[in-house]
DRENRO-436159 format. One record per residue: z, y, x of N, C-alpha, C in turn; chain; residue in three letters. Coordinates in nm, 4 decimals, always signed. Atoms other than C-alpha are relative to their C-alpha. Example, Ala and Ser with C-alpha at 12.3 -4.5 7.8 and 13.67 -1.06 7.14 Angstrom:
BEGIN
PT     n.up  n.north   n.east    ca.up ca.north  ca.east     c.up  c.north   c.east ch  aa
PT  +0.0000  -0.1190  +0.0890  +0.7800  -0.4500  +1.2300  +0.0000  +0.1200  +0.0900  A ALA
PT  -0.0060  -0.1190  -0.0820  +0.7140  -0.1060  +1.3670  +0.0730  +0.1090  -0.0770  A SER
REM end
This chain:
BEGIN
PT     n.up  n.north   n.east    ca.up ca.north  ca.east     c.up  c.north   c.east ch  aa
PT  -0.0510  +0.0943  -0.0987  +0.8349  +1.0531  -0.5574  -0.0502  +0.0451  +0.1374  A MET
PT  +0.0362  -0.0465  -0.1332  +0.8399  +1.1758  -0.2009  -0.0390  -0.1155  +0.0915  A LYS
PT  +0.0272  +0.1133  -0.0884  +0.8578  +0.8462  -0.0153  +0.0541  -0.1274  -0.0639  A GLN
PT  -0.0437  +0.1305  +0.0486  +0.8768  +0.4833  -0.1183  +0.0199  -0.0895  +0.1209  A PHE
PT  -0.0314  +0.0897  -0.1116  +1.0393  +0.2313  +0.1160  +0.0155  -0.1414  -0.0547  A ILE
PT  -0.0052  +0.1404  +0.0403  +0.9918  -0.1447  +0.0858  +0.0163  -0.0849  +0.1255  A TRP
PT  -0.0259  +0.0878  -0.1139  +1.1173  -0.4195  +0.3170  -0.0646  -0.1369  -0.0204  A ASN
PT  +0.0621  +0.1327  +0.0038  +0.9459  -0.7463  +0.4043  +0.0308  -0.0726  +0.1303  A ALA
PT  -0.0206  +0.0816  -0.1191  +1.0110  -1.0300  +0.6441  -0.1328  -0.0635  +0.0402  A ARG
PT  +0.1191  +0.0682  -0.0509  +0.7399  -1.1784  +0.8662  +0.0252  -0.1500  -0.0056  A VAL
PT  -0.0085  +0.1446  +0.0111  +0.6871  -1.5429  +0.7767  -0.1016  -0.0667  +0.0925  A TYR
PT  +0.0891  +0.0783  -0.0853  +0.5145  -1.8158  +0.9744  -0.1456  +0.0164  -0.0427  A TYR
PT  +0.1367  -0.0120  +0.0528  +0.2093  -1.7849  +0.7474  -0.0673  +0.1323  +0.0359  A GLU
PT  +0.0538  -0.1311  -0.0373  +0.1671  -1.4216  +0.8623  -0.0462  +0.0049  +0.1451  A ASP
PT  +0.0177  -0.0071  -0.1445  +0.1337  -1.5145  +1.2287  -0.1102  -0.0922  +0.0519  A THR
PT  +0.0929  +0.0887  -0.0698  -0.1066  -1.6684  +1.4749  +0.0813  -0.1067  +0.0739  A ASP
PT  -0.0681  +0.1096  -0.0698  -0.0215  -1.9639  +1.7004  +0.1085  +0.0482  +0.0958  A ALA
PT  -0.0999  -0.0545  -0.0919  +0.1793  -1.7348  +1.9301  +0.1154  +0.0709  -0.0685  A GLY
PT  -0.1098  -0.0638  +0.0731  +0.4070  -1.6037  +1.6547  -0.0175  +0.1497  -0.0190  A GLY
PT  +0.0299  -0.1427  +0.0174  +0.2383  -1.2601  +1.6443  -0.0744  +0.0175  -0.1327  A VAL
PT  +0.0646  -0.0239  +0.1289  +0.1330  -1.1129  +1.3102  -0.1499  +0.0214  +0.0200  A VAL
PT  +0.1464  -0.0093  -0.0010  -0.2409  -1.1575  +1.2553  -0.0406  +0.1360  -0.0571  A TYR
PT  +0.0333  -0.1384  +0.0331  -0.4146  -0.8195  +1.2244  -0.0284  +0.0229  -0.1492  A HIS
PT  +0.0331  -0.0193  +0.1411  -0.5392  -0.8691  +0.8664  +0.1230  -0.0052  -0.0903  A ALA
PT  -0.1220  +0.0107  +0.0823  -0.1870  -0.9443  +0.7402  +0.0662  +0.1365  -0.0231  A ARG
PT  -0.0568  -0.1333  +0.0194  -0.0886  -0.5798  +0.7879  -0.0534  +0.0629  -0.1290  A TYR
PT  +0.0578  -0.0517  +0.1244  -0.3266  -0.4938  +0.5040  +0.0777  -0.0509  -0.1205  A LEU
PT  -0.0785  +0.0577  +0.1097  -0.1287  -0.7296  +0.2795  +0.1365  +0.0680  -0.0116  A ALA
PT  -0.1292  -0.0699  +0.0053  +0.2015  -0.5633  +0.3756  -0.0166  +0.1392  -0.0610  A PHE
PT  +0.0248  -0.1325  +0.0573  +0.0544  -0.2203  +0.2971  -0.0274  -0.0100  -0.1500  A PHE
PT  +0.0348  +0.0187  +0.1404  -0.0896  -0.3454  -0.0335  +0.1239  -0.0326  -0.0843  A GLU
PT  -0.1206  +0.0379  +0.0749  +0.2378  -0.5055  -0.1422  +0.0945  +0.1188  -0.0166  A ARG
PT  -0.0873  -0.1176  +0.0093  +0.4300  -0.1870  -0.0663  -0.0507  +0.0959  -0.1085  A ALA
PT  +0.0537  -0.0877  +0.1045  +0.1938  +0.0172  -0.2858  +0.0213  -0.0612  -0.1386  A ARG
PT  -0.0223  +0.0682  +0.1270  +0.2220  -0.2442  -0.5625  +0.1455  +0.0128  -0.0429  A THR
PT  -0.1428  -0.0114  +0.0322  +0.6032  -0.2408  -0.5447  +0.0380  +0.1443  -0.0357  A GLU
PT  -0.0221  -0.1400  +0.0345  +0.5960  +0.1399  -0.5544  -0.0375  +0.0231  -0.1466  A MET
PT  +0.0404  -0.0132  +0.1398  +0.4041  +0.1210  -0.8838  +0.1021  -0.0659  -0.0929  A LEU
PT  -0.1025  +0.0681  +0.0811  +0.6586  -0.1296  -1.0178  +0.1239  +0.0886  -0.0165  A ARG
PT  -0.1185  -0.0863  +0.0070  +0.9422  +0.1079  -0.9320  -0.0251  +0.1189  -0.0927  A GLN
PT  +0.0354  -0.1102  +0.0894  +0.7569  +0.3808  -1.1216  -0.0233  -0.0486  -0.1429  A LEU
PT  +0.0188  +0.0632  +0.1302  +0.7335  +0.1377  -1.4177  -0.1457  +0.0092  -0.0467  A ASP
PT  +0.1431  +0.0018  +0.0300  +0.3537  +0.1315  -1.3981  -0.0485  -0.1429  +0.0192  A ILE
PT  +0.0445  +0.1390  -0.0018  +0.2141  -0.2099  -1.4849  -0.1497  -0.0064  +0.0280  A SER
PT  +0.1422  +0.0168  -0.0293  -0.1139  -0.2958  -1.3160  -0.0649  -0.0946  -0.1017  A GLN
PT  +0.0522  +0.0906  +0.1023  -0.1543  -0.5761  -1.5709  -0.0384  +0.0779  -0.1262  A GLN
PT  +0.0273  -0.0818  +0.1182  -0.1327  -0.3252  -1.8551  -0.1209  +0.0906  +0.0249  A LYS
PT  +0.1151  -0.0848  -0.0328  -0.3773  -0.0931  -1.6784  -0.1304  -0.0804  -0.0057  A LEU
PT  +0.1196  +0.0852  +0.0054  -0.6232  -0.3822  -1.6382  -0.0415  -0.0274  -0.1445  A LEU
PT  +0.0298  +0.0220  +0.1419  -0.5963  -0.4519  -2.0110  -0.0652  +0.1238  -0.0628  A GLN
PT  +0.0594  -0.1257  +0.0479  -0.6894  -0.0856  -2.0635  -0.1306  +0.0316  +0.0729  A GLU
PT  +0.1260  -0.0193  -0.0706  -0.9885  -0.1260  -1.8315  +0.0080  +0.0881  +0.1227  A GLY
PT  -0.0211  -0.0863  -0.1164  -0.8373  +0.0637  -1.5374  +0.0511  -0.0830  +0.1171  A ILE
PT  -0.0468  +0.0689  -0.1211  -0.7926  -0.0599  -1.1804  +0.0013  +0.0984  +0.1169  A ALA
PT  -0.0031  -0.0766  -0.1250  -0.7095  +0.0807  -0.8385  -0.0731  -0.0809  +0.1061  A PHE
PT  +0.0743  +0.0666  -0.1061  -0.9456  -0.0008  -0.5541  +0.0129  +0.0799  +0.1295  A VAL
PT  -0.0019  -0.0663  -0.1298  -0.9283  +0.0738  -0.1843  -0.1423  +0.0443  +0.0305  A VAL
PT  +0.1321  -0.0533  -0.0323  -1.2197  +0.3017  -0.1073  -0.0165  +0.0150  +0.1509  A LYS
PT  +0.0062  -0.0201  -0.1448  -1.1331  +0.3707  +0.2555  +0.1395  -0.0248  +0.0581  A LYS
PT  -0.1274  +0.0222  -0.0687  -0.8643  +0.2630  +0.5007  -0.0207  +0.0201  +0.1495  A MET
PT  -0.0001  -0.0208  -0.1447  -0.7984  +0.3840  +0.8524  +0.1327  -0.0553  +0.0499  A ASP
PT  -0.1214  +0.0681  -0.0427  -0.5494  +0.1523  +1.0218  +0.0093  -0.0010  +0.1523  A ILE
PT  -0.0260  +0.0052  -0.1444  -0.3939  +0.1679  +1.3669  +0.1127  -0.0985  +0.0262  A SER
PT  -0.1007  +0.0977  -0.0410  -0.1946  -0.1004  +1.5445  +0.0669  +0.0538  +0.1252  A TYR
PT  -0.0723  -0.0625  -0.1096  +0.0762  +0.0335  +1.7735  +0.0803  -0.0989  +0.0839  A HIS
PT  -0.0879  +0.0955  -0.0664  +0.2988  -0.2624  +1.8572  +0.0003  -0.1269  -0.0846  A PHE
PT  +0.0079  +0.1214  +0.0815  +0.2933  -0.6278  +1.7518  +0.1292  -0.0317  -0.0757  A PRO
PT  -0.1117  +0.0560  +0.0755  +0.5166  -0.7596  +1.4774  +0.0001  -0.1495  +0.0265  A ALA
PT  -0.0138  +0.1413  -0.0351  +0.6485  -1.1109  +1.5320  +0.0737  -0.0777  -0.1087  A ARG
PT  -0.0657  +0.0904  +0.0930  +0.7765  -1.4088  +1.3397  +0.1473  +0.0375  -0.0173  A LEU
PT  -0.1365  -0.0306  +0.0421  +1.1049  -1.3347  +1.1556  +0.0397  +0.1470  +0.0114  A ASP
PT  -0.0314  -0.1433  +0.0002  +1.0864  -0.9571  +1.2151  +0.0243  +0.0459  -0.1428  A ASP
PT  -0.0214  -0.0652  +0.1284  +1.2216  -0.7505  +0.9282  -0.0743  +0.1326  +0.0077  A MET
PT  +0.0836  -0.1185  -0.0017  +0.9676  -0.4826  +0.8489  +0.0394  +0.0961  -0.1115  A LEU
PT  -0.0166  -0.1047  +0.0991  +1.0090  -0.1541  +0.6658  -0.1346  +0.0684  -0.0159  A THR
PT  +0.1276  -0.0639  +0.0272  +0.6982  -0.0170  +0.5003  +0.0290  +0.1272  -0.0785  A ILE
PT  -0.0195  -0.1303  +0.0638  +0.7067  +0.3532  +0.4168  -0.1338  +0.0471  -0.0560  A LYS
PT  +0.1214  -0.0430  +0.0686  +0.4555  +0.4898  +0.1672  +0.0197  +0.1406  -0.0548  A THR
PT  -0.0017  -0.1376  +0.0492  +0.3830  +0.8552  +0.0976  -0.1337  +0.0327  -0.0653  A ASN
PT  +0.1222  -0.0510  +0.0625  +0.1310  +0.9991  -0.1483  -0.0244  +0.1374  +0.0605  A ALA
PT  +0.0277  -0.1247  -0.0720  -0.0228  +1.2709  +0.0674  -0.0852  +0.0968  -0.0806  A GLU
PT  +0.0892  -0.0856  +0.0777  -0.2922  +1.3993  -0.1652  -0.0368  -0.0712  -0.1294  A GLN
PT  +0.0319  +0.0554  +0.1308  -0.3388  +1.3418  -0.5376  -0.1153  +0.0817  -0.0574  A VAL
PT  +0.1170  -0.0632  +0.0610  -0.6796  +1.4171  -0.6859  -0.0144  -0.0527  -0.1419  A ARG
PT  +0.0194  +0.0419  +0.1389  -0.8178  +1.3643  -1.0345  -0.0132  -0.1518  -0.0130  A LYS
PT  +0.0272  +0.1434  +0.0118  -0.9357  +1.0072  -0.9688  +0.0391  -0.0788  +0.1250  A ALA
PT  -0.0354  +0.0715  -0.1230  -0.7846  +0.9182  -0.6310  +0.1305  +0.0537  +0.0602  A SER
PT  -0.1223  -0.0366  -0.0743  -0.4766  +0.9262  -0.4093  -0.0206  -0.0422  +0.1450  A ILE
PT  -0.0026  +0.0374  -0.1413  -0.4532  +0.9338  -0.0321  +0.1448  -0.0303  +0.0357  A ILE
PT  -0.1328  +0.0422  -0.0433  -0.1528  +0.7379  +0.0929  +0.0062  -0.0038  +0.1516  A PHE
PT  -0.0309  +0.0213  -0.1410  -0.0026  +0.7520  +0.4398  +0.1090  -0.1052  +0.0020  A LYS
PT  -0.0957  +0.1093  -0.0053  +0.1775  +0.4300  +0.5225  +0.0342  -0.0329  +0.1451  A GLN
PT  -0.0496  +0.0349  -0.1326  +0.3863  +0.3232  +0.8194  +0.0820  -0.1275  -0.0100  A THR
PT  -0.0827  +0.1208  -0.0099  +0.5280  -0.0164  +0.9139  +0.0846  +0.0127  +0.1255  A ILE
PT  -0.0934  -0.0022  -0.1123  +0.8369  -0.0209  +1.1342  +0.0697  -0.1351  +0.0082  A LEU
PT  -0.0776  +0.1234  -0.0132  +1.0243  -0.3193  +1.2756  +0.1491  +0.0314  -0.0112  A ASN
PT  -0.1452  -0.0160  +0.0154  +1.4012  -0.3750  +1.2653  +0.0606  +0.0922  +0.1064  A GLN
PT  -0.0460  -0.0925  -0.1044  +1.4340  -0.1618  +1.5827  -0.0531  +0.1405  -0.0227  A ASN
PT  +0.0558  -0.1289  +0.0383  +1.2694  +0.1323  +1.4031  -0.1213  +0.0391  +0.0855  A ASN
PT  +0.1189  -0.0212  -0.0820  +0.9626  +0.0932  +1.6252  -0.1230  -0.0048  -0.0912  A GLN
PT  +0.1212  -0.0035  +0.0817  +0.6297  +0.1902  +1.4675  -0.0916  -0.1144  +0.0414  A VAL
PT  +0.0847  +0.1166  -0.0212  +0.4192  -0.1231  +1.4332  -0.1452  +0.0336  -0.0337  A ILE
PT  +0.1345  -0.0301  +0.0476  +0.1207  +0.0008  +1.2345  +0.0055  +0.1201  -0.0937  A SER
PT  +0.0129  -0.1124  +0.0930  +0.0034  +0.3094  +1.0442  -0.1350  -0.0109  -0.0698  A THR
PT  +0.1254  +0.0035  +0.0745  -0.2630  +0.3502  +0.7782  -0.0111  +0.1219  -0.0907  A ALA
PT  +0.0364  -0.0995  +0.1009  -0.4313  +0.6234  +0.5777  -0.0888  -0.0750  -0.0977  A ASP
PT  +0.0687  +0.0820  +0.0996  -0.5499  +0.4681  +0.2523  -0.0451  +0.0880  -0.1164  A VAL
PT  +0.0548  -0.0712  +0.1146  -0.7799  +0.6258  -0.0053  -0.0167  -0.1005  -0.1132  A LEU
PT  +0.0032  +0.0869  +0.1174  -0.7235  +0.4597  -0.3424  -0.0722  +0.0744  -0.1122  A ILE
PT  +0.0730  -0.0589  +0.1118  -0.9687  +0.5289  -0.6246  +0.0392  -0.0714  -0.1291  A ALA
PT  -0.0269  +0.0548  +0.1331  -0.9004  +0.4783  -0.9925  -0.1368  -0.0193  -0.0665  A CYS
PT  +0.1314  +0.0285  +0.0583  -1.1956  +0.3077  -1.1640  +0.0115  -0.0639  -0.1382  A VAL
PT  +0.0189  +0.0689  +0.1260  -1.3057  +0.2022  -1.5083  -0.0669  -0.1319  +0.0362  A ASN
PT  +0.0522  +0.1281  -0.0489  -1.3583  -0.1716  -1.4479  -0.1218  -0.0488  -0.0783  A ILE
PT  +0.1191  +0.0372  +0.0750  -1.6220  -0.2056  -1.7196  -0.1234  +0.0684  +0.0583  A THR
PT  +0.1127  -0.0785  -0.0520  -1.8443  +0.0697  -1.5802  -0.0062  +0.0010  +0.1529  A LYS
PT  -0.0145  -0.0086  -0.1464  -1.7239  +0.0396  -1.2180  -0.0311  +0.1407  +0.0497  A MET
PT  +0.0148  -0.1407  -0.0352  -1.7116  +0.4174  -1.2028  +0.1385  +0.0643  +0.0027  A LYS
PT  -0.1292  -0.0688  -0.0062  -1.4284  +0.6574  -1.1151  +0.0445  +0.0499  -0.1368  A PRO
PT  -0.0588  -0.0566  +0.1211  -1.1940  +0.7611  -1.3924  +0.1303  +0.0687  +0.0401  A CYS
PT  -0.1218  -0.0739  -0.0293  -0.8884  +0.9829  -1.4112  +0.1201  -0.0908  +0.0211  A GLY
PT  -0.1250  +0.0730  -0.0236  -0.5563  +0.8619  -1.2764  +0.0863  +0.0036  -0.1257  A LEU
PT  -0.0944  -0.0041  +0.1120  -0.2970  +0.7655  -1.5380  +0.0947  +0.1198  +0.0150  A PRO
PT  -0.0811  -0.1221  -0.0025  -0.0983  +1.0787  -1.6306  +0.1397  -0.0238  +0.0580  A LYS
PT  -0.1340  +0.0305  -0.0509  +0.2363  +0.9113  -1.5577  +0.0014  -0.0039  +0.1521  A LEU
PT  +0.0088  +0.0092  -0.1462  +0.1265  +0.8422  -1.2009  -0.0163  +0.1390  +0.0602  A LEU
PT  +0.0215  -0.1357  -0.0506  +0.0038  +1.1980  -1.1486  +0.1302  +0.0786  -0.0057  A VAL
PT  -0.1263  -0.0728  +0.0158  +0.3333  +1.3378  -1.2803  +0.1024  -0.0413  +0.1060  A LEU
PT  -0.0947  +0.0479  -0.1000  +0.5306  +1.1221  -1.0351  -0.0276  +0.0595  +0.1391  A GLU
PT  +0.0372  -0.0452  -0.1344  +0.3413  +1.2581  -0.7342  -0.0165  +0.1500  +0.0134  A PHE
PT  +0.0144  -0.1466  -0.0082  +0.3183  +1.6284  -0.8236  +0.1300  +0.0627  +0.0425  A ILE
REM end
């Protein structure tokens, strides 16, 4: 999978009193896009949890370029930039309906054994999708 694209609308609950998206809400948009990408790949996080595997954000570098506002239609683009044995680096971009870059993020996701809370190998199906 080269690039995953997911759309989301800005709701009132995402904004501050002035109708501008609150800075922490961008993290939720990025997270939902990665979750929906897994769904499209037919990878169930629920099933992985039952197997003792989870994905955790180890590091995130986020930049805010332009404010998103109430009722904006956002496009979140997600690219797997680097796939390692137990982690993936994603580059994500949020654009508004005018194709203006709103926010960008580099996200390091680690795969962990939730019982031991230690890194473990990525599921093979996921690795195959990104190679």
